[in-house]
C-alpha positions in Angstrom: 91.2 108.9 112.5 91.5 109.2 108.9 92.9 107.1 105.8 95.0 109.8 104.3 98.2 107.5 105.1 96.9 104.9 102.6 98.2 107.4 99.7 101.6 108.0 101.1 104.3 107.0 98.8 105.6 103.4 99.1 109.3 102.6 99.2 111.0 102.1 95.9 112.8 99.0 94.8 116.6 99.3 95.0 118.0 99.1 91.5 121.6 98.7 92.6 120.9 95.6 94.7 118.6 94.3 92.0 121.5 94.6 89.6 124.0 93.1 91.9 121.7 90.0 92.4 121.2 89.6 88.7 124.9 89.9 88.2 125.4 87.1 90.7 122.8 84.8 89.2 124.6 85.1 85.8 128.0 83.8 87.5 126.5 80.8 89.3 127.3 77.4 88.1 124.2 76.6 86.0 122.8 77.7 82.6 121.2 81.2 82.9 117.6 81.0 83.8 117.7 77.4 84.5 116.3 77.7 88.2 113.2 79.7 86.7 111.1 81.5 89.5 113.6 80.5 92.2 116.0 82.8 90.4 113.5 85.5 90.0 112.3 85.4 93.6 115.9 85.5 94.9 116.7 88.5 92.9 113.2 90.2 93.8 113.9 89.6 97.6 117.5 90.9 97.3 116.1 94.2 95.8 113.4 94.5 98.4 115.5 93.6 101.4 118.3 95.9 100.0 120.6 93.0 100.8 122.9 91.0 98.2 122.3 88.0 100.4 118.6 87.9 101.0 117.3 85.8 103.7 113.8 84.8 105.3 114.7 83.5 108.8 112.1 85.9 110.4 108.6 85.4 109.0 105.6 87.1 110.4 102.1 85.8 109.8 99.0 87.8 110.7 95.6 86.1 110.5 92.6 88.4 110.6 89.2 87.1 111.5 85.8 88.6 111.1 82.2 87.8 110.3 79.9 88.8 107.5 76.5 90.0 107.3 75.8 88.4 104.0 76.1 85.0 105.6 72.4 85.6 106.4 71.8 84.9 102.5 73.0 81.2 103.0 76.2 81.4 100.8 78.3 79.3 103.0 78.3 75.4 103.6 79.3 76.1 107.3 77.5 78.0 110.0 78.6 81.4 111.0 79.6 80.2 114.5 82.6 78.6 113.0 84.6 81.9 112.6 84.8 82.5 116.5 85.5 78.8 117.0 88.3 78.8 114.6 89.8 81.9 116.4 90.0 79.6 119.4 91.6 76.9 117.3 94.2 79.2 115.7 95.2 80.1 119.3 95.1 76.6 120.5 97.5 75.5 117.8 95.1 73.1 115.9 94.6 74.9 112.8 96.5 74.2 109.5 98.1 77.7 109.7 99.1 77.1 113.4 100.9 73.9 112.4 102.6 75.6 109.5 103.7 78.5 111.5 105.3 76.1 113.9 107.0 74.2 111.2 108.4 77.3 109.8 109.5 78.9 113.1 107.3 81.8 112.2 105.5 84.3 114.2 101.7 83.9 114.2 99.5 86.6 115.1 95.8 86.1 115.3 93.6 89.3 115.2 89.8 89.2 116.0 87.9 92.1 114.4 84.6 90.9 115.3 82.8 87.7 115.3 79.2 86.8 115.9 80.3 83.9 118.1 82.7 85.8 120.3 85.3 83.5 121.8 86.2 86.2 124.4 89.7 87.2 125.7 92.3 84.7 124.6 95.7 85.4 125.7 97.4 85.0 122.3 94.7 86.8 120.3 94.7 90.6 119.7 91.2 91.8 120.2 90.5 94.7 117.7 86.7 94.3 117.7 85.0 96.6 115.2 81.5 94.9 115.3 80.2 91.4 115.6 79.9 91.4 111.7 79.7 93.7 108.7 76.4 94.5 107.3 74.6 92.5 104.7 76.1 93.8 101.3 72.8 93.0 99.6 71.2 95.6 101.8 73.6 98.3 102.6 77.4 99.0 102.8 79.4 96.4 104.6 81.2 99.0 106.6 80.6 102.6 107.8 83.5 105.1 107.0 84.8 104.7 110.6 84.6 100.9 110.5 86.6 100.9 107.3 89.3 103.2 108.9 89.4 100.9 112.0 89.8 97.8 109.7 92.6 99.3 107.6 94.4 100.6 110.8 94.2 97.2 112.3 96.2 95.7 109.3 98.6 98.6 109.6 99.1 97.8 113.3 100.1 94.3 112.4 102.8 95.5 110.0 104.1 97.8 112.7 104.3 95.0 115.2 106.2 92.9 112.4 108.7 95.7 111.7 109.3 96.0 115.4 110.2 92.3 115.3 112.5 92.9 112.5 110.4 90.4 110.3 111.9 89.9 106.7 108.6 88.8 105.2 105.0 89.5 106.1 102.1 87.2 105.3 98.3 88.1 105.7 95.7 85.4 106.2 92.1 85.5 106.9 89.1 83.5 108.4 85.4 84.5 108.1 82.5 82.5 107.1 80.9 84.0 103.8 84.1 85.8 103.2 84.6 84.4 99.6 81.2 85.9 99.0 82.5 89.3 100.0 85.9 89.0 98.3 84.2 87.9 95.1 81.8 90.8 95.1 84.8 93.2 95.7 86.8 91.3 92.6 83.8 91.6 90.4 83.6 95.5 91.3 87.3 95.9 90.8 87.5 93.9 87.5 84.3 94.9 86.3 83.2 91.2 85.8 79.9 89.4 86.4 79.6 87.2 89.5 79.1 84.0 87.5 82.6 84.5 86.1 84.4 84.6 89.5 82.1 82.9 92.0 83.6 79.6 93.3 82.9 76.8 95.8 84.2 78.5 98.9 83.8 76.1 101.8 82.5 73.5 99.4 79.3 74.6 97.7 77.9 72.5 94.9 76.9 73.9 91.5 73.5 74.8 92.7 75.0 76.7 95.8 77.6 78.4 93.5 74.6 79.7 91.4 72.8 80.9 94.5 76.0 82.7 95.7 76.5 84.3 92.3 72.8 85.7 92.4 73.6 87.0 95.8 76.6 88.8 94.6 74.8 90.3 91.7 72.1 91.9 94.2 75.0 93.4 96.1 76.8 94.7 92.9 73.5 96.2 91.6 73.0 98.0 95.0 76.3 99.4 95.0 76.6 100.1 91.2 77.1 103.7 91.7 80.3 103.2 93.8 83.2 104.2 91.8 86.5 104.2 93.8 88.5 101.3 95.0 88.3 102.3 98.6 84.6 102.9 98.5 84.2 99.5 96.7 86.1 98.0 99.7 83.9 99.9 102.2 80.7 98.6 100.5 81.6 95.1 99.4 84.4 93.9 101.5 84.8 92.6 105.0 86.7 93.7 108.1 89.4 91.2 107.5 89.6 92.1 103.7 90.1 95.7 104.6 92.6 94.8 107.3 94.7 92.9 104.8 94.4 95.8 102.4 95.7 98.2 104.9 98.5 95.9 105.9 99.6 95.3 102.4 99.9 99.1 101.8 101.5 99.8 105.2 104.1 96.9 104.5 105.0 98.5 101.1 105.5 101.9 102.9 107.7 100.2 105.4 109.9 98.3 103.0 108.6 94.9 104.2 108.1 92.3 101.5 104.7 90.5 101.3 103.9 87.1 100.2 100.3 87.0 99.2 98.3 83.9 99.9 95.1 82.9 97.9 91.9 84.3 96.5 90.7 86.5 99.4 94.1 87.9 100.1 94.6 88.6 96.5 91.4 90.5 96.2 92.7 92.6 99.1 96.0 92.9 97.2 94.2 94.3 94.1 92.4 96.7 96.2 95.6 97.9 97.7 97.4 98.3 94.4 94.3 100.3 92.9 94.3 102.5 96.0 98.1 102.9 95.9 99.9 101.5 92.9 103.2 101.6 94.5 102.2 98.5 96.5 102.6 96.2 93.6 106.5 96.2 93.7 106.3 94.7 97.3 104.0 91.7 96.5 105.3 88.1 95.9 102.5 85.6 95.1 102.5 82.1 96.8 100.0 79.9 95.0 97.2 79.6 92.4 94.2 78.9 94.4 91.5 76.4 93.3 88.9 79.1 93.8 87.5 80.0 90.5 88.1 83.8 90.5 91.7 83.6 91.6 93.2 83.3 88.0 91.4 86.6 87.0 92.8 88.5 90.0 96.5 87.1 89.3 96.2 88.3 85.6 95.0 91.8 86.8 98.1 91.9 89.0 100.4 90.4 86.4 101.3 87.9 89.1 103.2 84.6 88.5 102.6 82.4 91.7 105.2 80.0 93.1 102.8 77.0 93.6 99.6 75.3 92.2 98.5 72.7 94.6 94.6 73.0 94.2 94.4 74.8 97.5 91.4 76.7 98.9 91.6 76.8 102.6 92.7 80.4 103.3 94.2 81.1 106.6 97.5 82.1 104.8 98.2 78.3 104.5 99.1 78.6 100.7 101.6 81.4 101.6 103.1 79.5 104.5 103.6 76.3 102.2 105.6 78.4 99.8 107.8 79.9 102.5 110.4 76.9 102.2 110.5 77.4 98.5 111.6 81.0 99.1 114.1 79.8 101.6 115.6 77.4 99.1 115.8 80.2 96.5 117.7 82.4 99.0 120.0 79.4 99.9 120.7 78.7 96.2 121.5 82.4 95.4 123.6 82.9 98.6 125.5 79.5 98.6 126.0 78.2 95.1 129.5 78.6 93.8 130.4 80.9 90.9 132.1 79.6 87.8 135.3 81.2 88.9 135.1 79.7 92.4 134.4 76.2 91.2 136.7 76.3 88.2 134.0 75.5 85.8 134.1 76.7 82.4 131.5 79.2 81.3 129.3 78.7 78.4 
């Protein structure tokens, strides 16, 4: 097992279909640019799907769950047992993303990469157990080389399943108590920023809790200060689910499958993916601006303009799922609006 595949070329955007989509937008019965990001999203999807009539009928959502050794540092308002309990809740249909997936008619895949509170075999959950949790990043690398490879491969396997199902859009989500700490540590390393600039409330920490969390992250950053490559930063500071998301985003870009990125944690994974393989960036759409403090810095680094700003900070891919109807509306407008010629309307 190796990760040489991570560096394989990503698919390129089709300039012919992009030009076709732009030309159609210029002929629709509206002032040019008046539908703002809805126009841009439709044009991007047309180019990525290589289809002058883009569609999002088949949406695939993979939620990766995993626990983190850094939870031992008291960085979360919730006990670590919640991760395994939420895996059961996802499968039972009671979680936010479960409700959203049903509402969208989307396929929801839940992948258990390893939880301290193991819920056991659940028919609708894919078990890809790596370990009960990562190591404590304040003490040593989160993952071994083999564990990193397993996590990246788990993400790629989800993309392969989505492609087999002929999905038109891939959404990745995550669940893991203390994973905002791991994601913030990774973001700090990738962006060369101090912890206090990016650390946020996560599951609901107060100011004192955020200060403690930032101090924990600084200890982790100091321990792994010599780590220089994005892949090693991911191995030393990330989590199984963050690495799985990174692998999924790279695999999706290689497979010509557009990705809708969720919030803070998935955007940290997206930045890692782009730093590892820059061709990934073309395949990423961004759903929303999270309430989590560090998200804005990640979005700036990726030159990303998200579709929504609803003050969300749940994770689970919930923000991305909430943005899908907006993208469907963008496709409908692009495909179904009359042109000036068809409607007999005078142009400017």
